[in-house]
C-alpha positions in Angstrom: 95.8 57.8 33.6 97.7 54.8 33.3 100.7 56.4 32.1 100.7 59.0 35.1 100.3 56.0 37.3 103.2 54.1 35.7 105.2 57.3 36.3 104.2 57.7 39.9 105.1 54.1 40.6 108.6 54.4 38.8 109.6 57.9 40.2 108.0 57.8 43.7 107.5 61.5 43.8 107.5 63.2 47.4 104.2 64.8 48.2 104.3 67.4 50.9 100.9 67.4 52.7 99.7 69.9 55.3 96.4 68.3 56.0 93.6 67.5 58.5 94.9 65.7 61.6 92.1 63.0 61.2 93.2 62.4 57.7 96.9 62.2 57.8 97.2 58.5 58.1 94.7 57.8 55.2 96.3 60.4 53.0 99.7 59.0 53.4 98.4 55.3 52.8 96.7 56.4 49.9 99.7 58.0 48.3 101.8 54.9 49.1 99.1 53.0 47.6 99.6 54.6 43.9 103.4 54.5 44.5 104.1 58.2 45.8 106.1 59.2 48.8 104.2 61.3 51.3 105.6 63.6 54.0 103.2 65.2 56.5 105.4 68.1 58.0 103.7 71.1 59.2 106.4 72.6 61.7 107.1 76.3 60.7 110.8 75.5 61.3 111.0 73.2 58.3 108.1 73.5 55.9 109.9 75.8 53.6 112.8 73.5 53.3 110.6 70.4 52.8 108.4 72.1 50.3 111.1 73.5 48.0 112.6 69.7 48.0 109.1 68.1 47.1 107.5 67.2 43.9 104.1 68.8 44.8 102.5 70.5 47.7 98.8 69.5 49.0 97.4 72.0 51.3 94.0 71.3 53.2 92.1 73.6 55.2 90.3 70.9 57.1 91.4 71.6 60.6 92.7 75.1 60.6 94.5 76.9 63.2 97.0 80.0 63.3 100.2 78.1 63.3 99.0 75.7 60.5 97.9 78.7 58.3 101.3 80.3 58.8 103.0 77.1 57.7 100.6 76.7 54.7 101.7 80.2 53.6 105.4 79.5 54.2 105.3 76.2 52.3 103.3 77.6 49.6 105.8 80.5 49.0 108.7 77.9 49.0 106.7 75.7 46.4 105.8 78.7 44.2 109.3 80.1 44.0 110.6 76.6 43.2 107.9 76.1 40.5 106.4 73.1 42.3 102.8 72.4 41.9 100.3 73.1 44.7 97.0 71.8 45.1 94.6 73.8 47.7 91.6 71.9 49.1 89.3 74.9 50.4 87.5 72.8 53.1 84.7 74.8 54.7 85.9 78.0 53.2 82.6 79.7 53.4 81.9 78.8 57.2 84.3 81.3 58.7 86.0 84.4 57.9 89.4 83.0 59.1 89.0 80.2 56.4 88.1 82.5 53.7 91.0 84.9 54.8 93.5 82.0 54.9 92.4 80.8 51.4 92.5 84.2 49.9 96.1 84.7 51.3 97.3 81.3 50.0 95.6 82.1 46.5 97.1 85.6 46.3 100.7 84.8 47.4 101.3 81.2 46.2 99.1 80.9 43.1 97.8 77.3 43.4 97.9 74.9 40.4 94.7 73.5 41.5 91.9 74.5 43.6 89.5 71.8 45.0 86.2 71.7 46.8 82.7 70.8 46.7 80.0 72.8 45.0 79.3 75.0 48.0 82.8 75.7 48.7 83.7 76.7 45.2 80.6 78.9 45.2 81.6 80.6 48.4 85.1 81.3 46.9 83.5 82.5 43.5 81.3 84.9 45.6 84.3 86.3 47.6 86.7 86.5 44.8 84.3 87.8 42.1 82.3 89.9 44.4 79.0 88.2 44.2 76.7 87.3 47.1 74.1 84.6 47.9 75.6 81.1 48.1 73.2 78.2 48.2 75.0 75.5 50.2 72.7 72.8 48.7 73.7 73.4 44.9 74.6 70.3 43.1 78.0 70.3 41.2 76.2 71.2 37.9 74.9 74.6 39.3 78.3 76.0 39.9 79.9 74.9 36.7 79.9 78.4 34.9 81.2 80.1 38.1 84.0 77.6 38.3 85.0 78.6 34.8 85.1 82.1 35.7 87.0 81.6 38.7 89.6 79.5 36.9 90.0 82.1 34.4 90.4 84.7 37.1 92.8 82.8 39.2 94.7 81.1 36.4 94.3 77.7 37.9 92.4 74.5 37.5 89.1 74.3 39.4 88.0 70.8 40.6 84.5 70.5 41.8 83.8 67.2 43.9 80.4 65.5 43.8 78.3 62.8 42.5 79.9 63.9 39.2 83.3 65.6 39.5 83.8 68.6 37.4 87.2 69.7 36.3 87.8 73.1 34.4 90.8 75.3 33.3 88.1 78.1 32.5 87.9 76.9 28.9 87.8 73.2 28.8 85.5 71.2 31.2 85.7 67.6 31.9 83.3 65.3 33.9 84.3 62.2 36.0 81.3 59.9 36.5 83.3 57.2 38.3 82.7 56.9 42.0 80.4 55.6 44.6 78.2 57.0 47.6 79.9 54.8 50.0 83.2 56.8 49.5 81.5 59.6 51.3 81.2 57.5 54.5 84.8 57.1 54.7 86.6 59.9 56.7 89.4 61.6 54.7 88.3 60.3 51.3 88.5 63.9 49.9 91.6 64.7 51.6 93.2 61.6 49.9 92.0 62.9 46.6 93.8 66.2 47.4 97.0 64.3 48.0 96.4 62.2 44.9 96.0 65.3 42.7 99.2 66.2 44.0 100.9 63.1 42.9 99.5 63.2 39.5 100.6 66.9 39.2 104.1 65.9 40.1 104.5 63.6 37.0 102.2 65.2 34.3 103.0 68.7 33.2 99.5 69.4 31.9 97.5 70.2 35.3 94.1 69.9 33.6 94.9 66.3 32.5 96.4 65.4 35.7 93.5 66.6 37.8 91.2 64.5 35.5 93.4 61.5 35.7 93.5 61.7 39.5 89.7 62.1 40.2 89.2 59.2 37.7 91.8 56.9 39.6 89.9 57.9 42.7 86.7 57.1 41.4 87.5 53.8 39.7 89.1 52.7 43.0 86.2 53.7 44.8 83.7 51.8 42.6 85.6 48.7 42.6 86.1 49.0 46.4 82.3 49.4 47.0 81.6 46.4 44.9 83.2 44.1 47.5 82.6 46.0 50.7 80.2 45.4 53.4 80.1 48.7 54.9 82.4 51.8 55.4 85.0 49.8 57.5 85.7 47.3 54.8 85.3 50.0 52.2 88.3 51.8 53.8 90.6 49.0 53.5 89.2 47.7 50.1 89.7 51.4 48.7 93.5 51.2 49.6 93.7 47.7 48.0 92.0 48.8 44.7 94.0 51.9 44.7 97.2 49.9 45.0 96.1 47.7 42.3 94.7 49.9 40.0 97.2 49.4 37.1 96.7 45.6 37.4 93.2 45.7 36.1 94.2 47.4 33.0 
């Protein structure tokens, strides 16, 4: 993890984010905190050009509209052609047909390097991609581990399942990230920030499995340290950015 952080700090990789409107400021600040350079462009007129010049692309289905979905596909196509890593956060993918259709198109056309979601979202995606039915929205992350491995093999990508314990798999290897704190869940855009940070780690580490594990560990450690000095979710938000910024100083 520390080597990746040093590389990010030294290289200042450009991370193109098409993310939730509510999350844009926090995602950008989180990336700046670890030394990356965020860009939040989504206009159809420029996303292809920007993605092709970026070091990673982070896509988030949080607030999805037709124009945004089209921009995501354009950006994803450009990144894929330029062999730029892509992380796709399948927020609410099982909630509507529009979200599932958009996610499926991005997966088919752009072949994301990493797909991230909570247990319910990954199970919904598994059910759609593998052809199974019956998704329990209350499943814990451990209940979807086997399905995530199957999905990772089918889609030839890394699956990141977020929860009390994060699970990362490439279809064969499985890693668990126990760091983190419940107060992180009370800060808007914490999951969106994780998506951008995974993108930053992918940009400097050619092993996407290791990059994903390191990114989630960085999030978790910063979250634990921030929670220890926070009085509530307001101070948690500020303290998290500080701890993320100073992550290397503790080592």
